[in-house]
N, C-alpha and C positions, 0 to 999 in steps of 0.2 A: 689484916697482917701474919697470924701466927701460918694462915695457910701458905702465905710468900716463905717465909721460914721454911717452912715444909718442904715444899719445891726446892728450894734451893740446898737441903742440905739432900733430899733424892739426888740433887744431881752432881754436889761435891762426892757421892759414895760412889756414883755411877765413874764418873773423872777419875777418882783412885784406883775403880778397880779396872779401868780404862786402861790404868800406867801400866800397869801387871804384867809382866812378859813373858810370866809361866805359871803354875797353879802354885807352885812353892811359898807363895809369899803370904798363902790362906790358913787360916785355922778352922778346925770343926771341931764337936762332940762326940766323942763315943760312947757307947750305948750305956757304958759307966759313966754317963755326964762329966769326963774328964775329957780337957781339952788337948786335942791333937794338932800339933803344925803339919801341913801338908807336906812340907819339905824331911819329914820322916820317910817318903814314897821316894825321896831322889834316886833316879837311875833305873828304875822299875817305869815297864811298861804300865798303864793303870788302864778298868774300865769300871767307870763311875757311871752309877744306874740310882733313879727313883724309883723308889720298890711299893706295891703293894700290897697285902695279904689277902684281900678277897676281890681280886680283878679276876678277868678274862682269861691275863696275861700272867697270870700269879704262878702257872707251873712252869716257867722262864726259869724259876729258880733251879728248877734240875738242871737245865743247859746250863744254865750260869757255874751251878756246883763242878759239870762233868770239864767245861773247861777250865776251871780254878784248880782243879784236880791233875788235869796233863800239862796243864802250862805252867805254875806256879815255881817249879823249881828253874825255870828258865826266866826267874823276874818278872814275872804275871803276877796284878795284884787287882781281885776287884771292888772297890767302894762300894758299902752298901749303904743307901739314904733314903728309910721308908718317909712316904710324905701321903697324907691324909686330904690333900686338895684338890682331886679328880676322881666325883662322887664318893669320897667320905671310905673310901673302899683299903683303907689303912688305921680300923679303929685299935684302941685300945693304947697302952702302955709301951715303949718298948721294950719292955721285960715281958710282955704279952708276944710280941711280935717277937722277938727275937726266941723265946721258947717254942712259937709257932713251926717256925721256920725251922728251927734243930731239928725239932721231932715229926716236922714232916717228910722235909727237904735235906737233913743233915748237912746244913751249910758250913763251910769252917774259913768262907773270907770275912774279915773286919765288915762288922756292923755296927750302923751310927745312929744318934738319936734322931728323932723324927724331924723333918726340916719343911718350911717352906722355898717350893723353886719358883715360882713366880708371886706379881704384887710386893708392896710395900713391905711385907715382911722375909722378904726373899734371902735365905743364904746368899753373901755374899760370892763366894766361890761359883754358885749359880747365876749367877750376875755375869760373871768374867767366863764361864761358859758358854754361856745365851752369845754371848759379844764375840767368841770367835768361831762357833760355826752354828747359824738359824738353822731353820726347822727342812729336815730334808726330805720329805713328803711322805707320807703313809703309801704301803704295798695296798695298789685298788684293786690286786690278784689275791691280796686276802680279804675274807669275809667281813672280819672285821675291819680290819682297815677302809673296804669300801664306805661302812656305816657310819667306821670317823667321819672321813673326808664329808659323806652328807651332811650327817649333822654339822661340823664347823660349817661347810659352807652354805648354809640354810643361817646360818647365823651371821656370818658373816664372810660374803664372797671371797676378798681378800687375805682370811686368816693364813694363807701359806704366806703370807712376804712378815710376819711377825714372830718372833724369833722364841717367843714363848713355848715351853715347858707344855706340849698338847695332849699328854695322856702319864699314867705308870709306863715304869720300863722304858723310857728314853733313856741311852745309854750315847756316852764318850770315851772317845778314846785316848789316850793321852801317851805321847812318845817319852823317853827314857829321857828328856829334858825337860820335860814338864809342858810341852807343847798342845795346844786342842788341835789333834789332826783329821778325827771324823765325829759323826754324829749318826747315830742309828734311831731312827724311830720305834715303837714296840711290835711292829709288820715284820722289821728286818728278822731273818732268819740267824741261828747262831752259826750258821755255814757260812754265813757273809760276815760274819764277825769273825769267827776263826780265819778266814781269809786274810781280812785287814789285819788283825794282830800279829800273822805270825809273818809279814814284812817288815816290825819294828822285833818283835825276839831276836 
């Protein structure tokens, strides 16, 4: 009985999330533990990213900061959500993660509390993001992308049909009206992201 009730609850959450028309109906928690309404970013172009500090893609923080410094005066914002679900590559507290990111990459964009992006404990914001933009495919010309594809394919030949977040540094591009317009897998280049951003700025 409990399992049935739990399943019904998850379905109700999913239906409620699907009913959202944009990202502005969600709340998130910042690095200080305070709730932030996503509508605080209304009218801005957003890049929402799940990050990790001990990943092969961690140097992307430098590229993200460069984009932020170049375009933030035009209404561009990066929202950083550390996540420890992929290889436990985001260990430590949010305070430790933030200290590392500021000391190593001098990040200036907002960083939020650690979240889960897949599974029963996933952030409702991410449930919505995934419902709007499914898996976009790894760049198989990238050695890491090829390895990830091989690894996922061995476990599930149909893995690409599942919209779940596959790895750290997956990014969602949001337009000024809060609509999810593009998903970038970790193997996407900063040049690819910048080209799509500029269309919205």
